[in-house]
C-alpha positions as a Markdown table, in Angstrom:
| # | Residue | x | y | z |
|---|---|---|---|---|
| 1 | Met | 114.3 | 68.0 | 113.1 |
| 2 | Tyr | 115.6 | 71.1 | 111.4 |
| 3 | Glu | 113.2 | 73.6 | 110.2 |
| 4 | Phe | 114.3 | 76.3 | 107.9 |
| 5 | Leu | 112.4 | 79.5 | 107.7 |
| 6 | Leu | 112.2 | 80.6 | 104.1 |
| 7 | Thr | 111.2 | 84.1 | 103.2 |
| 8 | Val | 110.3 | 85.0 | 99.7 |
| 9 | Leu | 111.3 | 88.5 | 98.7 |
| 10 | Phe | 109.4 | 90.5 | 96.2 |
| 11 | Asn | 111.3 | 90.4 | 93.0 |
| 12 | Ser | 109.8 | 91.2 | 89.6 |
| 13 | Tyr | 112.1 | 91.0 | 86.6 |
| 14 | Ala | 115.1 | 91.7 | 88.9 |
| 15 | Ile | 113.6 | 94.9 | 90.2 |
| 16 | Glu | 113.4 | 95.0 | 94.0 |
| 17 | Pro | 111.6 | 97.5 | 96.3 |
| 18 | Val | 115.0 | 99.0 | 97.2 |
| 19 | Asp | 115.6 | 99.8 | 93.5 |
| 20 | Ile | 112.2 | 101.5 | 93.3 |
| 21 | Ala | 112.8 | 103.5 | 96.5 |
| 22 | Asn | 116.2 | 104.6 | 95.2 |
| 23 | Ser | 114.9 | 105.8 | 91.8 |
| 24 | Ala | 111.7 | 107.4 | 93.1 |
| 25 | Pro | 113.2 | 110.9 | 93.8 |
| 26 | Met | 114.7 | 111.0 | 90.3 |
| 27 | Ala | 111.4 | 109.9 | 88.8 |
| 28 | Ala | 109.5 | 112.5 | 90.8 |
| 29 | Thr | 111.9 | 115.2 | 89.6 |
| 30 | Phe | 111.5 | 114.2 | 85.9 |
| 31 | Ala | 107.7 | 114.1 | 86.4 |
| 32 | Ala | 107.6 | 117.6 | 87.9 |
| 33 | Ala | 109.8 | 119.0 | 85.2 |
| 34 | Thr | 107.6 | 117.4 | 82.5 |
| 35 | Gly | 104.5 | 118.8 | 84.2 |
| 36 | Ile | 105.9 | 122.3 | 84.4 |
| 37 | Phe | 107.1 | 122.1 | 80.7 |
| 38 | Ala | 103.6 | 121.0 | 79.6 |
| 39 | Leu | 102.0 | 123.8 | 81.6 |
| 40 | Phe | 104.1 | 126.5 | 80.0 |
| 41 | Phe | 103.9 | 124.9 | 76.6 |
| 42 | Phe | 100.1 | 124.9 | 76.6 |
| 43 | Ala | 99.8 | 128.2 | 78.4 |
| 44 | Glu | 98.8 | 130.0 | 75.2 |
| 45 | Val | 95.8 | 127.8 | 74.7 |
| 46 | Pro | 92.9 | 129.9 | 76.0 |
| 47 | Arg | 91.2 | 127.2 | 77.9 |
| 48 | Val | 94.4 | 126.2 | 79.7 |
| 49 | Arg | 95.4 | 129.8 | 80.3 |
| 50 | Ile | 92.0 | 130.7 | 81.8 |
| 51 | Asp | 91.3 | 127.6 | 83.8 |
| 52 | Ile | 94.7 | 126.6 | 85.1 |
| 53 | Val | 97.6 | 129.1 | 84.6 |
| 54 | Glu | 95.8 | 132.3 | 85.7 |
| 55 | Lys | 94.9 | 130.6 | 89.0 |
| 56 | Ile | 98.5 | 130.0 | 90.0 |
| 57 | Pro | 99.1 | 132.5 | 92.9 |
| 58 | Val | 102.5 | 133.9 | 92.0 |
| 59 | Ile | 102.6 | 133.9 | 88.2 |
| 60 | Gly | 98.9 | 134.0 | 87.3 |
| 61 | Ser | 98.8 | 137.8 | 86.7 |
| 62 | Tyr | 101.6 | 137.5 | 84.1 |
| 63 | Phe | 99.4 | 135.3 | 81.9 |
| 64 | Lys | 96.2 | 137.4 | 82.0 |
| 65 | Lys | 95.3 | 138.7 | 78.6 |
| 66 | Glu | 93.2 | 141.9 | 78.8 |
| 67 | Ile | 91.8 | 143.2 | 75.6 |
| 68 | Pro | 91.6 | 147.0 | 75.4 |
| 69 | Pro | 88.0 | 148.2 | 74.7 |
| 70 | Glu | 89.0 | 149.8 | 71.3 |
| 71 | Asp | 90.3 | 146.4 | 70.1 |
| 72 | Asn | 87.1 | 144.5 | 71.1 |
| 73 | Pro | 85.1 | 143.8 | 67.9 |
| 74 | Phe | 81.8 | 143.6 | 69.8 |
């Protein structure tokens, strides 16, 4: 006689998709800040400086370390 249409919503440990969508911008902001911090923190490591930081268009020239010829031991 009566048929009820039941829908099952995604709910995992009381976290719903709306909660994830609402917190995504804040999580992305923290992730970007953490990535920028890590990049500048490890900027003095030669491999990171040469392979990553020097290739950033605007600030890459600031991190280039040029050794004058008189200071080169070879």
